[in-house]
N, C-alpha and C positions, 0 to 999 in steps of 0.2 A: 776538196771541196764537195765531193759525194755524200758525206757524213753530214756535212751541216747544211745542205739542201735537202737530206733527209729529216732534218730537225727542224728546220723552219718551215717543209713543206706547209700548204693549207691544211692538206691531210692529216698530217700530226697536229696543228694548229685545232682542229678541228676535235680530233682523239682530246688533245691537253683540256678543251673548252669542257667537250665532255664532261672529262674526270673532275674538273672543276665543279661543276653542277650538281654532281653525282656525290660531290665530298660537301658541298655547301647542303645538298638534302638530307643527305645524311645527316650532319648538323644542324639543320634543322629540326628534322624527327626527332634526334636525340633530347632536344631542347625540349621539343612539344612532351615529347614521353615525361620525362624529367618533371615540367609542370603539369603535368596530368596527376603524374606517381602526386607529387607536392599535393595537389588539390585533393587528390584521393586521400591522402592522409591527413590533410586536415577535416574532410569532410566525418573520416573514421572517427578521429580524436573528437571532434564537436558532438558526435551522436552517441562515442561513449560516455560522453561526460553528462547530455542529456538522459542517456539512460542511469547514471547516478544518481543525479537528480532524484528520475523517478524512484528509483530502488530505494534512495534515503527517504523519500515521500512516502513512499507505499509504507515503508517501517514504520515511519511518523506515528502515520493513520492506525496501523498495527497496535502500534503501544495503547493509543488513542481509545481503541477501542477495545483493547484488553481492558481497559481502567472504566469503561462503561460496564462492560460486561463485570467485573469485582464489585459494582456499586450496584448492578443490577440483582445480583447474589447475594451482597446484602442486604438491600431491599426485599427480598425475598424472605430470608432470613427472620426481619422486621415482621414481616406481616406475616410467616408462621407462626413467630412468639404472640404476636399479639392478634393471631387467631386462638393459639390458645390460652388466654387472657382471657376472651370471650367465654371462652367455652369454661373454664374452671368459673367464670365471675357468673354466668346463669344458672352452673348446679349449683352453688353457694344462694341465689336469689333463691332457686326453686327448696332447695332446703329448708330456707328461712322462711318463706311462704307456708311451708310443712310444717315449721314447728309453730310458726303464726297462725296458723287453722289451728293447731291443738291445743293452742293457749286459749284461743277462743271459744273452743270448746268446751275446755275447763274452766274458764271465766261464766258460761253461759249455765255450766251445771253448778257450781258453786251459786249463782245468783237464784238459782231455782231451788234450790235447797233439795235436803234427800227426798229419794223418791219415795213415796209410802209403798 
C-alpha cells in the first residue's frame, strides 16, 4: 500500500501537475516558435517578391533609358550632319557670291568698252 500512497501523495500530484504545466508550456512555446517562423518566412517571401518587382521595374527603366540614349545619339548624329550641310551650303553660297561679283565686274567692264 505504501507504493500506492506514494503514487497519489500530494507531493507527487504537485510534481505531476508541474510536469504537465511544463509540457504545456513547451507545447505552447513550440507552437509560438513555429508560428513566428511561419510569419517570418511569409515576410521574407513577400520581401523577396517585392525586391524582384523592384528589380524588374529598374530593368525596364534601364531599357527605356538605353532607348532614349540611342535616340539622343541618333539626333546628335543628325544634327552633326545638318551642321555640315549648313557649312557646305555657306561655302557654296560664298563661292556663288564671288562668281557673281566677278561676273558683275566683267559686265561692267564690257559696258564701259575698251579702255583707251
